[in-house]
C-alpha positions as CSV (number, residue, x, y, z in Angstrom):
1,M,5.7,33.0,-42.2
2,T,3.5,30.3,-40.8
3,V,3.6,29.3,-37.2
4,Q,1.5,26.8,-35.2
5,I,-1.4,28.5,-33.4
6,R,-2.9,26.6,-30.5
7,S,-4.6,27.2,-27.2
8,E,-2.3,27.8,-24.3
9,A,-1.3,24.9,-22.1
10,P,-0.5,25.1,-18.4
11,A,3.2,24.7,-19.1
12,D,3.0,27.8,-21.4
13,V,2.1,30.2,-18.5
14,P,5.7,31.3,-17.5
15,A,6.7,31.7,-21.2
16,I,3.6,33.8,-21.9
17,R,4.4,36.0,-19.0
18,A,8.1,36.5,-20.1
19,L,7.0,37.0,-23.8
20,T,4.4,39.6,-22.8
21,E,6.9,41.5,-20.6
22,A,9.5,41.5,-23.4
23,A,7.1,42.5,-26.1
24,F,5.9,45.6,-24.2
25,L,9.3,46.6,-22.7
26,H,10.0,49.3,-25.3
27,A,6.6,49.8,-26.7
28,P,5.1,53.3,-26.7
29,H,1.8,53.9,-24.9
30,T,2.2,51.0,-22.4
31,S,1.7,50.7,-18.7
32,H,4.2,47.8,-18.6
33,T,1.5,45.8,-16.8
34,E,0.3,43.7,-19.7
35,Q,1.8,40.4,-18.3
36,F,0.0,41.1,-15.0
37,I,-3.2,41.7,-16.8
38,V,-3.0,38.3,-18.6
39,D,-2.2,36.6,-15.2
40,A,-5.1,38.4,-13.5
41,L,-7.5,37.4,-16.3
42,R,-6.5,33.8,-16.0
43,A,-6.8,33.9,-12.2
44,A,-10.3,35.4,-12.4
45,G,-11.4,32.8,-14.9
46,E,-11.9,35.5,-17.5
47,L,-9.2,34.5,-20.0
48,T,-11.9,33.2,-22.4
49,V,-9.4,32.5,-25.2
50,S,-5.6,32.4,-24.9
51,L,-3.8,31.4,-28.0
52,V,-0.1,31.0,-28.5
53,A,2.1,31.0,-31.6
54,V,4.8,28.4,-31.6
55,D,7.7,28.1,-34.1
56,R,10.1,25.2,-33.9
57,G,9.1,24.6,-30.2
58,E,9.5,28.2,-29.2
59,L,6.6,30.4,-28.0
60,V,6.8,33.5,-30.2
61,G,3.4,35.1,-29.8
62,H,0.3,35.3,-27.6
63,V,-3.2,36.8,-27.7
64,A,-5.8,37.1,-25.0
65,L,-9.6,37.5,-25.3
66,S,-11.8,38.3,-22.4
67,P,-15.4,39.3,-22.0
68,V,-16.4,43.0,-21.9
69,T,-19.6,44.5,-20.5
70,L,-21.6,47.0,-22.5
71,S,-23.7,49.5,-20.5
72,D,-26.8,48.8,-22.6
73,G,-26.7,45.1,-21.7
74,S,-25.8,43.8,-25.1
75,P,-24.4,40.3,-24.6
76,G,-21.6,38.4,-26.3
77,W,-18.9,41.1,-26.7
78,F,-15.2,40.4,-26.1
79,G,-12.0,42.5,-25.8
80,L,-8.9,41.5,-27.7
81,G,-5.6,42.0,-25.9
82,P,-3.0,42.1,-24.8
83,I,-1.4,40.7,-27.9
84,S,2.3,40.0,-27.8
85,V,5.0,38.9,-30.3
86,A,8.6,38.3,-29.4
87,P,10.6,41.4,-30.2
88,A,12.9,39.6,-32.6
89,R,9.9,38.2,-34.4
90,Q,7.8,41.3,-34.8
91,R,6.8,42.4,-38.3
92,E,6.7,38.8,-39.6
93,G,2.9,38.5,-39.6
94,I,2.7,36.5,-36.4
95,G,0.4,39.0,-34.7
96,G,-1.9,39.0,-37.7
97,Q,-2.1,35.2,-37.6
98,L,-3.0,35.3,-33.9
99,I,-5.7,38.0,-34.5
100,E,-7.2,36.0,-37.4
101,H,-7.3,32.8,-35.3
102,A,-8.8,34.7,-32.3
103,L,-11.5,36.1,-34.4
104,D,-12.2,32.7,-35.9
105,V,-12.6,31.3,-32.4
106,L,-15.1,34.1,-31.5
107,R,-17.1,33.5,-34.7
108,A,-17.3,29.8,-33.9
109,R,-18.7,30.7,-30.5
110,Q,-21.2,33.1,-32.1
111,A,-19.8,36.1,-30.3
112,A,-21.6,39.3,-31.0
113,G,-18.4,41.3,-31.5
114,C,-15.0,42.2,-30.4
115,V,-13.4,45.5,-29.3
116,L,-9.8,46.6,-28.9
117,L,-7.7,49.6,-28.1
118,G,-4.9,50.1,-30.7
119,D,-3.5,51.7,-33.8
120,P,-6.3,52.1,-36.4
121,G,-3.7,51.8,-39.2
122,Y,-2.9,48.3,-38.1
123,Y,-6.2,46.8,-36.9
124,Q,-8.4,48.1,-39.7
125,R,-7.0,45.4,-42.0
126,F,-8.8,42.8,-39.8
127,G,-12.1,44.6,-40.1
128,F,-11.9,46.7,-36.9
129,T,-13.3,50.3,-37.2
130,P,-14.2,53.0,-34.7
131,E,-17.9,52.5,-33.8
132,P,-19.5,55.8,-32.7
133,T,-21.9,54.0,-30.3
134,L,-19.2,52.1,-28.5
135,V,-17.3,54.3,-26.0
136,L,-14.3,53.6,-23.8
137,P,-14.1,56.6,-21.4
138,G,-10.9,58.6,-21.6
139,V,-9.8,57.1,-24.9
140,P,-9.7,58.9,-28.3
141,A,-12.5,57.4,-30.4
142,E,-10.3,56.5,-33.3
143,Y,-8.1,54.2,-31.2
144,F,-11.1,52.3,-29.7
145,Q,-12.3,50.0,-32.4
146,A,-14.8,47.2,-32.9
147,I,-15.7,44.4,-35.3
148,V,-19.2,43.0,-35.4
149,L,-19.2,39.2,-35.7
150,D,-22.6,37.7,-35.1
151,G,-24.5,40.6,-33.5
152,L,-25.4,44.2,-33.9
153,V,-23.7,47.4,-32.7
154,P,-25.8,49.1,-30.1
155,A,-28.3,51.6,-31.6
156,A,-27.6,54.0,-28.7
157,T,-24.3,54.9,-27.1
158,A,-23.0,52.1,-24.9
159,T,-20.0,52.4,-22.6
160,V,-17.6,49.5,-22.7
161,R,-16.1,48.1,-19.5
162,Y,-13.2,45.7,-19.4
163,S,-12.6,43.2,-16.6
164,D,-11.1,44.5,-13.3
165,A,-8.1,42.4,-14.2
166,F,-7.0,45.3,-16.5
167,E,-6.2,47.2,-13.3
168,A,-3.6,44.6,-12.3
169,R,-0.3,46.2,-11.4
170,E,1.7,43.1,-10.2
């Protein structure tokens, strides 16, 4: 299944919000605030990359990338997520295409690396692995994963901090 992947356009914003809400409606391990997080990242100017998947004119997927801060000061790290695929289109490879494109964008920008919180069984196929020196407090280490792109993993333990937008509740 091949869809068109492109950067979001202003006209996509309502559809991204609706898609994200629908994608997480019945998902386990969700706060049901993902659509608010994307909006808050956009409003804060921290939605560094926002890609949509379009099939026959319909928005069927979205991925967000935003900067993260490492406590050791390492620059150039980003967080992947939320990532959303229309419920009726899940398990068609759309999410994987979005992730690959997002990582390609980060590589082109010479980003040091990318982190995410998610199922290791799914994300390891894209090169994400738990990195012992990168820590997200309160999260089991196996679910917090990273991929090094054009940098190094910190030699000493570094705490990762996402944008305050991830606290958005409405």
